[in-house]
C-alpha positions in Angstrom: -18.1 -5.0 35.2 -15.8 -3.0 33.0 -15.4 0.6 33.2 -15.7 1.0 29.2 -17.5 -0.9 26.4 -14.6 0.1 23.8 -11.7 1.9 23.4 -10.9 4.0 20.2 -7.7 4.7 18.8 -7.3 7.7 17.4 -4.6 10.9 16.1 -7.0 13.3 14.2 -9.9 14.4 16.7 -11.9 16.6 13.6 -12.4 13.1 12.2 -13.4 11.1 15.0 -16.1 13.8 16.4 -19.1 12.3 14.8 -17.8 8.3 15.3 -17.9 9.9 19.1 -21.4 11.8 18.9 -22.8 8.4 17.8 -21.4 6.3 20.3 -22.5 9.2 23.3 -26.2 8.9 21.5 -26.3 4.6 22.3 -24.9 5.2 25.8 -21.8 3.4 24.7 -19.1 3.7 27.3 -15.7 4.3 25.4 -12.6 5.7 26.0 -10.7 7.6 23.2 -7.1 6.8 23.3 -4.8 9.7 21.8 -2.1 7.8 19.6 0.0 11.3 19.3 0.8 11.1 23.4 0.2 7.5 24.3 1.8 4.8 27.1 0.5 1.6 27.8 1.9 -1.9 29.4 1.5 -5.0 27.3 0.1 -7.4 28.5 -2.2 -5.8 31.7 -5.7 -6.2 31.1 -7.7 -3.3 30.1 -10.8 -2.2 31.4 -12.9 -2.2 27.9 -14.4 -5.5 26.0 -13.4 -4.3 22.5 -10.6 -2.0 20.8 -11.8 0.0 17.9 -8.2 0.9 15.8 -8.8 4.3 13.9 -5.0 5.6 13.6 -4.1 7.0 10.3 -1.1 6.1 7.9 -1.3 10.1 6.8 -0.3 11.1 10.9 3.2 11.8 9.8 2.0 14.8 7.6 0.7 16.4 10.3 4.5 16.1 12.3 2.8 12.5 14.8 4.8 10.3 12.8 5.5 8.4 15.9 1.5 7.3 16.3 1.7 4.8 13.4 4.3 2.7 15.2 2.8 3.0 18.3 -0.8 1.8 17.2 0.6 -0.8 15.4 2.6 -2.4 18.7 -0.9 -1.9 20.4 -2.6 -3.5 18.2 -0.3 -6.6 18.5 -0.2 -6.6 22.1 -4.2 -6.1 22.7 -4.4 -9.4 20.0 -2.0 -11.3 21.8 -3.5 -10.7 24.9 -6.5 -12.3 23.2 -8.1 -8.7 23.3 -10.8 -8.3 20.8 -9.8 -5.9 18.0 -11.9 -3.9 15.1 -9.6 -3.4 12.2 -6.4 -4.9 13.9 -2.8 -5.1 13.9 -2.9 -7.1 9.8 -5.5 -4.3 8.5 -3.3 -1.9 9.7 -0.4 -3.1 8.5 -1.8 -3.6 4.8 -3.1 0.1 4.7 0.6 1.3 5.7 2.0 -0.4 3.0 1.2 0.3 -1.4 3.1 -2.3 -1.8 1.1 -5.1 0.3 -2.0 -4.0 -1.3 -0.7 -4.0 -4.8 0.8 -8.0 -3.7 -3.1 -8.7 -2.5 -4.9 -7.1 -5.1 -2.8 -9.1 -7.9 -2.9 -12.8 -5.5 -6.7 -12.0 -5.9 -6.5 -11.4 -9.4 -7.9 -7.9 -9.6 -6.1 -5.6 -11.8 -4.1 -2.9 -10.6 -1.3 -0.8 -11.5 2.1 -2.0 -12.0 4.3 -1.1 -8.8 7.8 -0.5 -8.6 9.0 0.1 -4.9 12.5 1.1 -4.3 15.0 3.3 -1.6 17.6 4.1 -4.6 17.4 6.0 -7.7 20.1 4.0 -9.5 18.2 1.0 -8.1 14.8 2.1 -9.7 16.6 3.0 -13.2 18.1 -0.5 -13.5 14.8 -1.8 -12.5 13.1 0.6 -15.4 15.4 -0.9 -18.0 14.5 -4.5 -17.5 10.3 -3.1 -17.8 10.2 -2.9 -21.4 6.4 -2.2 -21.6 6.8 0.7 -18.8 5.1 4.2 -20.1 5.0 7.7 -18.8 3.8 9.4 -17.0 3.6 7.1 -13.7 3.1 8.6 -9.8 5.0 9.1 -7.4 3.9 7.4 -3.7 5.0 7.1 -0.6 5.0 3.5 0.5 2.8 4.2 3.6 0.5 6.9 1.6 -2.6 8.6 3.3 -4.7 11.7 2.4 -2.7 11.7 -1.2 0.2 13.2 0.5 3.3 13.9 -1.2 1.8 12.3 -4.6 3.3 13.9 -7.7 3.0 12.8 -11.5 6.4 12.2 -13.1 7.1 12.6 -16.7 10.3 10.8 -16.9 13.1 9.2 -14.9 15.2 12.0 -15.1 12.5 14.1 -13.6 12.0 12.0 -11.3 15.5 12.4 -10.2 15.5 15.6 -10.1 12.1 15.6 -7.8 13.7 13.1 -5.3 17.1 14.9 -5.1 15.2 18.3 -4.9 13.6 17.3 -1.2 15.4 14.6 0.5 12.6 14.5 3.2 10.4 13.0 0.1 12.0 9.9 1.7 9.7 10.1 4.8 8.6 7.8 7.3 9.6 5.1 5.6 12.2 5.2 3.4 10.3 3.7 0.6 8.9 5.3 -2.6 6.7 3.3 -5.2 6.7 4.5 -9.0 3.3 3.5 -10.0 1.4 3.3 -13.5 -0.4 6.2 -14.4 -4.0 4.9 -15.2 -5.5 7.2 -17.8 -9.5 7.6 -17.2 -12.4 9.8 -18.0 -11.7 12.9 -14.9 -15.4 13.7 -15.6 -16.3 10.1 -14.7 -13.5 9.9 -11.4 -13.0 7.1 -9.3 -15.3 5.0 -7.0 -15.2 4.7 -3.7 -16.8 1.7 -1.8 -17.4 1.7 1.9 -17.3 -1.2 3.5 -18.4 -2.3 6.6 -18.2 -6.2 8.0 -18.1 -7.2 4.3 -21.0 -5.4 3.1 -20.8 -2.5 1.3 -22.2 0.6 3.3 -22.7 3.2 0.3 -20.6 4.1 -2.7 -19.7 7.2 -4.3 -18.4 8.8 -7.2 -15.3 11.3 -6.5 -14.3 13.4 -9.1 -11.0 15.0 -8.5 -10.2 18.0 -10.3 -6.4 16.9 -10.3 -6.2 16.8 -6.4 -4.8 13.5 -4.6 -6.3 14.1 -1.4 -9.8 12.4 -1.7 -10.4 12.5 1.7 -14.3 11.9 2.4 -14.1 13.7 5.4 -16.6 16.8 5.6 -13.7 18.8 7.6 -11.0 18.0 4.9 -13.1 18.4 1.6 -16.5 20.5 2.9 -19.6 20.0 0.8 -20.0 23.4 1.2 -17.4 23.6 -1.5 -15.3 26.1 1.3 -11.8 25.4 2.4 -11.2 22.6 4.1 -8.0 22.2 6.7 -7.9 19.8 9.4 -6.4 17.2 7.3 -3.1 19.4 6.8 -1.6 18.2 4.0 -0.2 21.1 1.7 -2.4 22.7 -0.9 -2.3 20.6 -4.3 -3.2 22.0 -7.3 -4.4 25.0 -5.6 -6.3 26.7 -8.3 -8.5 23.5 -9.4 -12.3 23.4 -7.9 -12.4 21.4 -5.2 -13.1 17.6 -4.6 -16.7 16.6 -5.5 -18.5 13.9 -4.2 -21.4 12.2 -6.0 -23.6 8.9 -4.7 -23.4 6.2 -7.0 -26.1 3.7 -6.2 -25.3 1.9 -9.5 -22.0 0.4 -8.4 -21.8 -2.6 -10.5 -22.7 -6.1 -8.4 -19.1 -7.4 -9.5 -17.1 -4.4 -8.5 -18.8 -5.2 -4.5 -17.9 -9.1 -4.5 -14.5 -7.8 -5.0 -14.1 -5.2 -2.7 -15.8 -7.9 0.1 -13.2 -10.3 -1.2 -10.1 -7.5 -0.6 -11.9 -6.8 2.9 -11.9 -10.6 4.1 -8.1 -11.1 2.4 -7.2 -8.0 4.1 -9.1 -8.9 7.8 -10.4 -5.8 7.6 -13.9 -4.7 9.7 -14.9 -1.4 8.1 -13.1 0.1 5.7 -12.9 1.8 2.1 -11.6 0.2 -1.6 -11.1 2.2 -4.4 -10.8 1.9 -8.2 -11.0 3.6 -11.4 -12.2 2.4 -15.0 -9.4 3.0 -17.8 -9.6 1.6 -21.6 -12.7 -0.9 -20.3 -11.0 -2.6 -17.1 -11.9 -2.0 -13.4 -8.6 -0.7 -11.5 -8.3 -1.2 -7.7 -5.8 1.1 -6.7 -6.2 1.6 -2.9 -7.6 0.2 0.1 -7.9 1.9 3.4 -8.5 0.6 6.7 -9.4 3.8 8.4 -12.9 5.2 6.5 -13.7 8.8 7.1 -17.7 8.4 6.7 -19.5 10.9 4.2 -23.0 11.8 6.3 -24.5 13.6 2.6 -23.6 10.9 1.1 -25.0 8.1 3.0 -28.2 10.5 3.8 -28.9 10.3 0.2 -29.2 6.5 0.6 -31.5 7.0 4.0 -29.5 6.4 7.1 -26.2 8.2 9.3 -23.3 5.9 8.0 -21.9 6.7 12.2 -25.0 5.0 13.5 -24.2 1.6 11.2 -20.7 2.1 12.2 -22.0 1.7 15.7 -24.8 -0.9 15.5 -21.7 -2.9 14.2 -19.9 -2.1 17.0 -22.5 -2.7 19.4 -22.7 -6.2 17.9 -18.8 -6.7 19.2 -19.3 -5.6 22.6 -22.6 -8.3 22.4 
């Protein structure tokens, strides 16, 4: 008998507490693999039946940049060794790349914001000359996103150049930035996030941002009681704006759910979240998440604990 049923890869301990509690309640023998300080031998067998990847691309903004490449290396090694993995290397690689997400969404025939990836300001200026229909403002994003870190609304190329030159660290962690079409939408209605599990909808919610970009669903980052969160460790954005609001959205359109299921299948994601907004009568998909920080207060409105559902799935995979 293996000493563990499950190994959970993680970097952010506060995010994982509800999952660890649910695993313990079910008697699942698990080991927590802390990616911040880790080492492994490729090819050596592991004493577990299943690996669950809970790494986050935003680790670099918490000073843990090396956690991400080690997680990807570990996942590739486990899969090459024949170990069963939930949210494996393909899923994680997609989450690390906004450009790959945009390409996949386009391939699936889904509306997604037009984006330009660049590593040089003169190069992006030249590319913009070919974008006849390009409109400002636009959003500046890191290629490796997560928790809304370093997203800025930019009004012109000159503003873009000044912003990037003012802070050279903006190129971290991978030296690639994204200039993305800004899609107008009703701020009172917010965006939609669908949490998906094993290709099916777990629950959907409306998220009203009040101009903030850190829409992390975790209670420790955006608390339900409107107290100040801090566990994401993302620099304050729009500090004077009201807290982010989350609402159950049982009336999410079936077509949106079907599209999310297609994205999950194509991305190889077992547990994750898909986000879209409504702009000009269109449904615009803009974010694919393979690390899903579930929100128990919302799931409770639908009559269940989301972490218990995830544990049900993990137990079925272990079996």
